[in-house]
C-alpha positions as CSV (number, residue, x, y, z in Angstrom):
1,M,42.6,-0.9,33.2
2,E,39.4,-2.4,31.8
3,Q,36.8,-3.8,34.2
4,P,36.4,-7.6,34.2
5,G,33.6,-8.5,31.7
6,A,33.6,-5.1,30.1
7,R,35.2,-6.5,26.9
8,R,32.6,-9.3,26.8
9,A,29.8,-6.7,27.3
10,R,31.1,-4.5,24.6
11,A,31.4,-7.4,22.1
12,F,27.9,-8.5,23.0
13,A,26.6,-4.9,22.4
14,L,28.3,-4.7,19.0
15,G,27.0,-8.1,18.0
16,A,23.5,-7.2,19.0
17,L,23.7,-4.0,17.0
18,G,24.8,-5.9,13.9
19,G,22.1,-8.5,14.4
20,G,19.5,-5.8,14.9
21,A,20.5,-4.2,11.6
22,A,20.2,-7.6,9.9
23,L,16.8,-8.2,11.5
24,A,15.6,-4.8,10.5
25,A,16.7,-5.4,6.9
26,L,15.0,-8.8,6.9
27,M,11.7,-7.4,8.4
28,G,11.8,-4.6,5.8
29,T,12.0,-7.1,3.1
30,L,9.2,-9.2,4.5
31,V,6.7,-6.3,4.9
32,G,7.5,-4.6,1.6
33,V,9.4,-1.7,2.8
34,P,11.8,-0.5,0.1
35,G,15.4,-1.1,0.8
36,P,18.7,-1.7,-1.0
37,V,18.4,-4.0,-4.0
38,A,21.4,-5.4,-5.9
39,S,21.3,-4.7,-9.6
40,P,22.7,-7.2,-12.2
41,S,26.0,-5.1,-12.2
42,G,26.4,-5.7,-8.5
43,R,25.6,-2.1,-7.5
44,V,23.1,-1.4,-4.8
45,A,20.1,0.7,-5.8
46,V,17.1,1.8,-3.8
47,A,13.9,0.0,-4.6
48,A,11.0,1.7,-6.3
49,E,8.2,3.3,-4.1
50,P,6.0,0.6,-2.5
51,K,2.7,-0.3,-3.9
52,V,-0.4,1.6,-2.9
53,V,-2.4,-0.4,-0.3
54,V,-6.1,-0.1,-1.2
55,E,-9.5,-1.2,0.0
56,V,-12.5,-1.2,-2.3
57,R,-16.0,-0.6,-1.1
58,N,-19.2,-0.9,-3.3
59,G,-21.5,2.0,-2.6
60,T,-24.0,1.0,-5.3
61,R,-26.6,-1.7,-5.8
62,R,-24.6,-3.4,-8.6
63,A,-23.6,-6.8,-7.3
64,G,-20.0,-7.8,-7.7
65,L,-18.7,-4.3,-8.6
66,A,-16.1,-4.2,-5.8
67,R,-14.7,-7.5,-6.9
68,Q,-14.4,-6.4,-10.5
69,V,-12.6,-3.2,-9.5
70,T,-10.4,-5.2,-7.2
71,R,-9.3,-7.2,-10.2
72,L,-8.8,-4.1,-12.3
73,L,-6.6,-2.4,-9.7
74,R,-4.5,-5.5,-9.0
75,E,-3.8,-5.9,-12.7
76,Q,-2.3,-2.4,-12.6
77,G,-0.1,-3.1,-9.6
78,A,-2.2,-1.9,-6.6
79,D,-2.1,-4.0,-3.5
80,V,-5.9,-4.5,-2.7
81,V,-6.2,-6.0,0.7
82,Y,-10.0,-5.8,1.2
83,F,-13.1,-5.4,-0.9
84,G,-16.7,-5.4,0.2
85,T,-19.9,-3.3,0.6
86,A,-19.9,0.3,1.8
87,S,-22.1,1.2,4.7
88,T,-24.1,3.7,2.6
89,L,-25.0,4.1,-1.0
90,T,-23.4,7.0,-2.9
91,D,-23.8,8.7,-6.3
92,T,-20.1,9.8,-6.6
93,T,-17.0,7.6,-6.8
94,L,-14.6,8.7,-3.9
95,I,-11.0,8.0,-3.5
96,L,-10.2,8.7,0.1
97,V,-6.6,9.0,1.1
98,R,-6.1,7.5,4.6
99,R,-2.4,7.9,5.0
100,G,0.4,9.5,3.0
101,D,-0.2,12.4,0.7
102,L,-2.8,13.0,-2.1
103,S,-0.5,11.7,-4.8
104,R,-1.4,8.1,-3.6
105,G,-5.1,8.9,-4.4
106,D,-4.1,10.4,-7.7
107,V,-2.4,7.2,-8.7
108,V,-5.6,5.2,-7.9
109,A,-7.7,7.7,-9.8
110,R,-5.5,7.3,-12.9
111,M,-5.9,3.5,-12.6
112,L,-9.6,3.8,-12.4
113,G,-9.9,6.7,-14.9
114,Q,-12.3,8.5,-12.6
115,G,-13.1,9.5,-9.0
116,Q,-12.8,12.4,-6.7
117,V,-9.7,12.4,-4.5
118,R,-10.1,13.6,-1.0
119,F,-7.9,13.6,2.1
120,A,-9.7,11.6,4.9
121,P,-7.0,10.3,7.4
122,D,-8.0,7.3,9.5
123,S,-5.3,5.8,11.6
124,L,-7.4,2.7,12.4
125,R,-7.4,1.5,8.8
126,R,-4.3,-0.2,7.5
127,V,-4.6,1.1,4.0
128,D,-3.3,4.0,2.1
129,V,-6.5,4.6,0.0
130,T,-10.2,3.6,0.3
131,V,-12.2,3.6,-2.9
132,V,-15.9,4.0,-2.5
133,L,-17.6,3.2,-5.8
134,G,-20.6,5.3,-6.6
135,A,-23.4,5.1,-9.1
136,D,-21.4,7.2,-11.5
137,F,-18.7,4.5,-11.8
138,R,-18.1,3.1,-15.3
139,V,-15.6,0.5,-16.4
140,P,-12.8,2.4,-18.1
141,K,-12.9,2.5,-22.0
142,G,-11.2,-0.3,-23.7
143,R,-11.9,-2.6,-20.8
144,F,-14.6,-5.3,-20.7
145,P,-16.5,-5.9,-17.6
146,L,-14.4,-8.3,-15.5
């Protein structure tokens, strides 16, 4: 025989599990985590890989360069969450992969048309890639300065 209140407790637990799954799906949608997406045919498909989250730092004396590169990357689908000045000047444009694998840095290097990709994990930064623009950076061919 079932204990008094056991049925109610079991129903509550099942409801909480269902609600938790719905909440997780909603939160995944809000923060950009790929999840199931309904196609026009009504079938459910897995969404494409999420955008690369990038920060851009200007390591040159050229004013406004980080802002220009931010626009360039955003036009190509990158999620640039910060741009500003680097702490030191540099001669070489670096693409530092903070989390994930080197393929994220390769994606950004293709967008820019240049840069040395390096693995430099940093758990305090909330970005996938940090771009440090160096004196060698040139606007890609076919692009006008932004």
